[in-house]
C-alpha beads as a LAMMPS data file, in Angstrom:
LAMMPS data file: protein, C-alpha beads

94 atoms
93 bonds

1 atom types
1 bond types

-500.0 500.0 xlo xhi
-500.0 500.0 ylo yhi
-500.0 500.0 zlo zhi

Masses

1 110.0

Atoms # bond

1 1 1 -42.033 268.557 -144.982
2 1 1 -40.052 267.554 -142.636
3 1 1 -39.552 263.602 -141.081
4 1 1 -38.520 262.770 -137.460
5 1 1 -36.025 259.913 -137.739
6 1 1 -36.907 256.309 -136.770
7 1 1 -36.754 255.931 -133.526
8 1 1 -34.391 252.041 -133.277
9 1 1 -33.970 250.812 -130.085
10 1 1 -30.555 249.893 -129.137
11 1 1 -30.926 246.761 -126.525
12 1 1 -30.155 247.401 -123.354
13 1 1 -26.908 247.148 -122.390
14 1 1 -25.727 246.340 -118.716
15 1 1 -24.725 249.267 -116.718
16 1 1 -21.396 250.022 -115.482
17 1 1 -22.476 250.306 -111.883
18 1 1 -24.557 247.663 -111.775
19 1 1 -24.924 245.346 -109.006
20 1 1 -23.598 241.745 -109.292
21 1 1 -25.717 239.182 -109.446
22 1 1 -25.636 236.095 -106.701
23 1 1 -24.199 232.749 -108.104
24 1 1 -27.120 229.796 -108.511
25 1 1 -27.744 227.632 -105.941
26 1 1 -26.304 230.356 -103.490
27 1 1 -28.689 231.956 -100.192
28 1 1 -29.003 235.542 -101.280
29 1 1 -28.972 238.429 -98.475
30 1 1 -30.915 241.433 -99.442
31 1 1 -31.434 244.787 -98.947
32 1 1 -34.413 245.256 -96.740
33 1 1 -34.228 248.909 -97.492
34 1 1 -33.048 251.330 -99.612
35 1 1 -30.205 253.205 -98.392
36 1 1 -26.522 253.010 -98.606
37 1 1 -24.222 249.475 -97.758
38 1 1 -21.898 250.508 -95.479
39 1 1 -19.996 247.554 -94.828
40 1 1 -19.516 243.820 -93.987
41 1 1 -19.047 242.239 -90.748
42 1 1 -16.623 239.149 -91.767
43 1 1 -14.264 238.564 -94.085
44 1 1 -14.723 237.882 -97.611
45 1 1 -14.775 233.559 -97.671
46 1 1 -15.790 233.348 -93.287
47 1 1 -18.292 230.915 -92.108
48 1 1 -21.797 232.680 -90.927
49 1 1 -24.794 230.906 -89.666
50 1 1 -28.294 231.747 -89.496
51 1 1 -29.240 235.072 -87.384
52 1 1 -25.416 236.750 -87.724
53 1 1 -25.852 239.979 -88.451
54 1 1 -23.006 240.286 -91.912
55 1 1 -23.714 243.305 -92.869
56 1 1 -24.912 246.847 -92.079
57 1 1 -26.263 249.274 -94.092
58 1 1 -27.960 253.067 -93.255
59 1 1 -31.435 254.065 -94.624
60 1 1 -33.152 257.156 -93.650
61 1 1 -30.095 258.327 -90.432
62 1 1 -30.597 255.166 -89.091
63 1 1 -27.949 252.043 -88.933
64 1 1 -29.635 248.436 -90.123
65 1 1 -28.696 245.240 -89.217
66 1 1 -28.871 242.526 -91.853
67 1 1 -28.735 239.220 -90.594
68 1 1 -27.937 235.585 -92.419
69 1 1 -30.663 233.753 -93.286
70 1 1 -28.791 230.194 -93.360
71 1 1 -25.434 229.060 -92.263
72 1 1 -22.459 228.192 -94.943
73 1 1 -19.743 230.820 -96.023
74 1 1 -19.910 234.488 -96.730
75 1 1 -19.729 236.640 -100.578
76 1 1 -19.956 240.066 -99.711
77 1 1 -21.663 241.460 -103.833
78 1 1 -22.443 245.296 -102.486
79 1 1 -18.915 247.784 -101.786
80 1 1 -19.004 249.924 -99.454
81 1 1 -20.664 253.205 -99.757
82 1 1 -23.053 252.283 -102.645
83 1 1 -26.407 253.131 -102.908
84 1 1 -28.801 250.306 -102.240
85 1 1 -32.673 249.629 -103.629
86 1 1 -35.004 247.520 -101.680
87 1 1 -34.477 243.743 -102.276
88 1 1 -31.437 244.109 -103.819
89 1 1 -28.364 241.622 -103.303
90 1 1 -26.302 242.567 -100.341
91 1 1 -24.402 238.930 -99.909
92 1 1 -24.671 235.154 -100.975
93 1 1 -24.270 232.299 -98.155
94 1 1 -23.113 229.094 -99.747

Bonds

1 1 1 2
2 1 2 3
3 1 3 4
4 1 4 5
5 1 5 6
6 1 6 7
7 1 7 8
8 1 8 9
9 1 9 10
10 1 10 11
11 1 11 12
12 1 12 13
13 1 13 14
14 1 14 15
15 1 15 16
16 1 16 17
17 1 17 18
18 1 18 19
19 1 19 20
20 1 20 21
21 1 21 22
22 1 22 23
23 1 23 24
24 1 24 25
25 1 25 26
26 1 26 27
27 1 27 28
28 1 28 29
29 1 29 30
30 1 30 31
31 1 31 32
32 1 32 33
33 1 33 34
34 1 34 35
35 1 35 36
36 1 36 37
37 1 37 38
38 1 38 39
39 1 39 40
40 1 40 41
41 1 41 42
42 1 42 43
43 1 43 44
44 1 44 45
45 1 45 46
46 1 46 47
47 1 47 48
48 1 48 49
49 1 49 50
50 1 50 51
51 1 51 52
52 1 52 53
53 1 53 54
54 1 54 55
55 1 55 56
56 1 56 57
57 1 57 58
58 1 58 59
59 1 59 60
60 1 60 61
61 1 61 62
62 1 62 63
63 1 63 64
64 1 64 65
65 1 65 66
66 1 66 67
67 1 67 68
68 1 68 69
69 1 69 70
70 1 70 71
71 1 71 72
72 1 72 73
73 1 73 74
74 1 74 75
75 1 75 76
76 1 76 77
77 1 77 78
78 1 78 79
79 1 79 80
80 1 80 81
81 1 81 82
82 1 82 83
83 1 83 84
84 1 84 85
85 1 85 86
86 1 86 87
87 1 87 88
88 1 88 89
89 1 89 90
90 1 90 91
91 1 91 92
92 1 92 93
93 1 93 94
């Protein structure tokens, strides 16, 4: 009679390539759809205004503009060329 080894659940470790998380209190710019993050349109730390296009993504062979919802200083979370999911944080505005 052979017994299967007991299944032990290891605590979920963060994935090595897990996306960075935004800071508390920052306005988060999220991906509207899944696709590829192409580039940020401002330099890191630049001042942006609500309605500014802050980054470009590609989804289904179309380039899409992602706009800021508030004024502040931009900090990018996603990196160029990375795969993104809908709702994933791309940048934060403080």
